[in-house]
C-alpha positions in Angstrom: 7.1 12.8 -29.2 6.0 15.3 -26.5 8.4 16.3 -23.8 7.4 16.1 -20.1 8.8 17.0 -16.8 7.8 15.1 -13.6 6.8 17.3 -10.6 5.5 16.8 -7.0 3.7 19.4 -5.0 4.2 17.5 -1.7 6.6 15.1 -0.2 5.3 11.5 -1.0 2.5 13.1 -3.0 1.4 12.0 -6.5 3.7 12.7 -9.5 2.3 15.0 -12.1 3.5 15.6 -15.7 3.9 19.1 -17.2 5.1 20.6 -20.4 8.5 22.1 -19.8 7.6 24.8 -22.3 11.2 25.7 -23.0 12.0 26.3 -19.3 15.3 24.6 -18.4 14.8 22.7 -15.2 16.6 19.9 -13.4 15.9 17.6 -10.5 15.4 19.5 -7.3 14.4 22.8 -8.9 11.3 24.6 -7.6 9.1 25.7 -10.5 5.9 27.7 -11.0 3.2 25.8 -12.9 -0.2 26.4 -14.4 -2.8 24.1 -12.7 -6.5 23.8 -12.4 -6.2 25.8 -9.1 -4.2 28.6 -10.6 -0.4 28.9 -10.5 1.3 26.6 -8.0 4.8 25.8 -7.0 6.2 22.3 -7.2 9.5 20.4 -7.2 11.0 18.7 -10.2 11.7 15.0 -9.4 12.7 13.8 -12.9 14.5 15.8 -15.7 12.5 16.6 -18.9 12.3 13.6 -21.2 10.3 12.6 -24.3 7.5 10.1 -24.1 5.3 8.4 -26.7 2.0 10.2 -27.5 -0.1 7.4 -26.1 1.4 7.9 -22.6 -0.2 11.4 -22.4 -3.9 11.4 -21.8 -4.7 15.1 -22.0 -3.0 18.3 -23.0 -0.3 19.1 -20.5 -0.3 22.3 -18.6 3.0 24.3 -18.8 5.9 25.1 -16.6 5.7 28.9 -16.3 9.1 29.6 -14.9 11.7 28.6 -12.3 10.6 29.8 -8.8 12.3 33.1 -8.0 13.4 34.0 -4.4 10.3 36.2 -4.0 8.1 33.2 -5.1 9.6 31.0 -2.5 9.4 33.8 0.2 5.7 34.3 -0.7 5.0 30.6 -0.5 6.6 30.4 3.0 4.5 33.4 4.1 1.2 31.7 3.1 2.4 28.3 4.5 2.8 30.0 7.9 -0.9 31.1 7.7 -2.3 27.6 7.1 -2.7 26.7 10.7 -4.5 30.0 11.5 -6.8 29.4 8.5 -7.6 25.9 9.8 -8.4 27.2 13.2 -10.7 29.9 11.8 -12.4 27.4 9.5 -13.1 25.1 12.5 -14.7 28.0 14.3 -17.0 28.8 11.4 -18.0 25.2 11.0 -18.9 25.0 14.7 -21.0 28.1 14.3 -22.9 26.5 11.4 -23.3 23.2 13.3 -22.1 21.2 10.3 -21.0 17.6 10.9 -17.5 17.8 9.4 -14.0 17.9 10.8 -11.4 20.1 9.2 -8.0 18.4 9.2 -5.8 20.5 6.9 -5.5 23.8 5.1 -3.3 24.5 2.1 -2.7 27.7 0.2 -1.2 27.7 -3.3 2.1 29.6 -3.5 0.6 33.1 -4.0 -2.4 32.8 -1.8 -5.0 33.0 -4.6 -6.5 29.6 -3.7 -7.1 28.0 -0.3 -8.0 24.3 0.0 -9.6 23.1 3.2 -9.5 19.3 3.7 -12.1 17.7 5.9 -13.5 14.4 7.0 -17.1 13.5 7.5 -19.2 10.4 8.0 -21.5 11.3 5.1 -21.9 13.8 2.2 -22.1 17.3 3.5 -23.9 20.4 2.1 -21.4 23.2 2.6 -22.6 25.8 0.2 -23.5 28.4 2.9 -20.2 27.6 4.7 -18.2 28.0 1.5 -19.7 31.4 0.8 -18.7 32.7 4.3 -15.2 31.2 4.1 -14.6 33.1 0.8 -15.7 36.3 2.5 -13.5 35.7 5.5 -10.3 34.7 3.7 -10.7 37.0 0.7 -9.6 34.3 -1.7 -11.0 31.4 -3.6 -11.8 28.6 -1.2 -12.2 24.9 -2.0 -13.6 22.4 0.5 -12.4 18.8 -0.2 -13.7 15.8 1.6 -11.0 13.1 2.1 -11.1 9.5 3.4 -9.4 8.0 6.5 -6.2 7.0 4.7 -5.8 10.5 3.3 -6.4 12.0 6.8 -3.6 9.9 8.2 -1.3 11.0 5.3 -2.1 14.6 6.0 -1.7 14.5 9.7 1.2 12.0 9.9 2.2 9.9 12.9 4.1 6.8 13.9 3.1 3.3 12.8 3.0 0.0 14.8 6.6 -0.6 13.6 7.8 2.5 15.3 8.6 4.3 12.0 6.8 7.3 10.5 3.7 6.3 8.5 4.5 5.0 5.1 1.8 7.2 3.5 3.7 10.3 4.8 7.2 9.2 3.7 7.0 7.3 0.4 3.5 6.1 -0.6 2.2 8.4 -3.4 -1.0 6.3 -3.9 -3.0 3.8 -1.9 -3.3 0.3 -3.3 -6.2 -2.0 -2.5 -5.6 -4.0 0.7 -7.6 -7.1 1.7 -7.9 -9.4 4.7 -6.8 -12.2 2.4 -3.3 -10.7 2.4 -3.1 -11.0 6.1 -4.4 -14.6 5.9 -1.8 -15.5 3.2 0.9 -14.2 5.6 -0.3 -16.2 8.5 -1.0 -13.0 10.5 -3.7 -12.9 13.3 -7.0 -11.7 11.9 -7.5 -9.4 14.8 -8.4 -5.9 13.4 -6.4 -4.3 16.2 -3.3 -6.1 15.0 -3.6 -5.5 11.3 -5.0 -2.0 11.2 -3.1 1.3 11.0 -3.7 4.7 12.7 -6.3 5.4 10.0 -8.4 2.4 11.2 -7.9 0.7 7.8 -5.9 -2.4 7.0 -2.1 -1.8 7.1 -0.7 -0.6 3.8 2.4 -2.7 4.4 0.4 -5.9 4.1 0.9 -5.6 0.4 4.7 -5.2 0.5 5.6 -8.9 0.8 2.3 -10.5 -0.2 3.5 -11.6 -3.6 6.5 -13.3 -2.1 4.3 -15.3 0.4 1.9 -16.4 -2.4 4.8 -17.4 -4.6 6.6 -19.5 -1.9 3.4 -21.1 -0.7 2.3 -22.0 -4.2 5.3 -24.4 -4.4 4.0 -26.6 -1.5 0.7 -28.1 -0.3 -0.9 -26.8 2.8 0.1 -27.6 6.4 -0.7 -31.1 7.4 -0.1 -32.5 3.9 2.6 -35.0 3.0 5.8 -33.9 1.1 8.9 -35.7 0.0 12.2 -34.5 1.7 15.8 -35.6 1.2 15.2 -37.7 4.4 12.1 -39.4 3.0 8.3 -38.7 3.3 7.2 -36.2 6.0 4.2 -34.2 7.1 4.4 -30.4 6.4 4.1 -28.5 9.6 4.8 -24.9 8.8 6.3 -22.7 6.0 8.7 -20.0 6.9 8.2 -17.7 3.9 10.9 -15.2 4.7 13.6 -17.9 4.8 11.8 -19.9 2.1 12.1 -23.0 4.2 9.6 -25.3 5.9 9.4 -27.4 9.1 8.4 -31.0 8.5 7.9 -34.1 10.7 9.5 -37.2 9.4 7.9 -40.7 9.7 10.1 -41.4 12.7 8.8 -38.3 14.5 11.9 -36.2 14.1 11.1 -32.6 13.1 13.5 -31.0 10.6 13.7 -27.8 8.5 14.4 -27.9 4.8 14.6 -25.2 2.0 11.4 -25.2 0.1 13.4 -26.0 -3.1 14.3 -29.4 -1.6 10.7 -30.4 -0.9 8.4 -32.0 -3.4 4.8 -33.2 -3.4 4.4 -37.0 -3.2 4.1 -38.8 -6.5 0.6 -39.7 -7.5 -0.1 -43.4 -7.7 -1.2 -44.7 -11.0 
């Protein structure tokens, strides 16, 4: 079985698999890796392990070596130049009058590759721009268009909950989110209430969605009749977090019961 090591290039970024290639590395080590963009530096997040052949979809690129102090120093040097590169790129884009907004710049560890991330309303022809950027920065430049969620992940910020955005702290990929998830959780279908800084539906709508669906599947909808330990009652509201429901008994009294104590009425014959 092939051996792999799991590496991240960014905090909360995707996890990539590499061939350890005989390099001894442990969790937390910074390593130099061969990538499609040349050599890059990443952090080991899981120790080398063997996996079945069918879990590897393509030949793995190798770990070159552990990052030396000079590698780390060089990476920090280029990291400090990214804001300047972004500003210069914005100036050049303005000169060319191209409808695109640069939102991030990223050098690989040795400065041999510069990626400029940008947002745009539609597809952009940036061939002339790319040629000038290569001439200005004296390195290989890649322009990468990203969507609204990726822009938020890159820029960061604070969510409606008062905490740092999930996409910048722990979400390594974006799952599909739908309005149905908000409806299942009895949330107001007001876009302003269920959208994040990116303008898209909140990623956290998915976190508890399965629990809401599972609890609600045990009972009929609001307004339907259920059988309680106190007799027949009308179902008023389900509290999914508590896994309980409010009901109105036939005598008008409103009570709350655990969902496990409620049953649908028996079907007549």
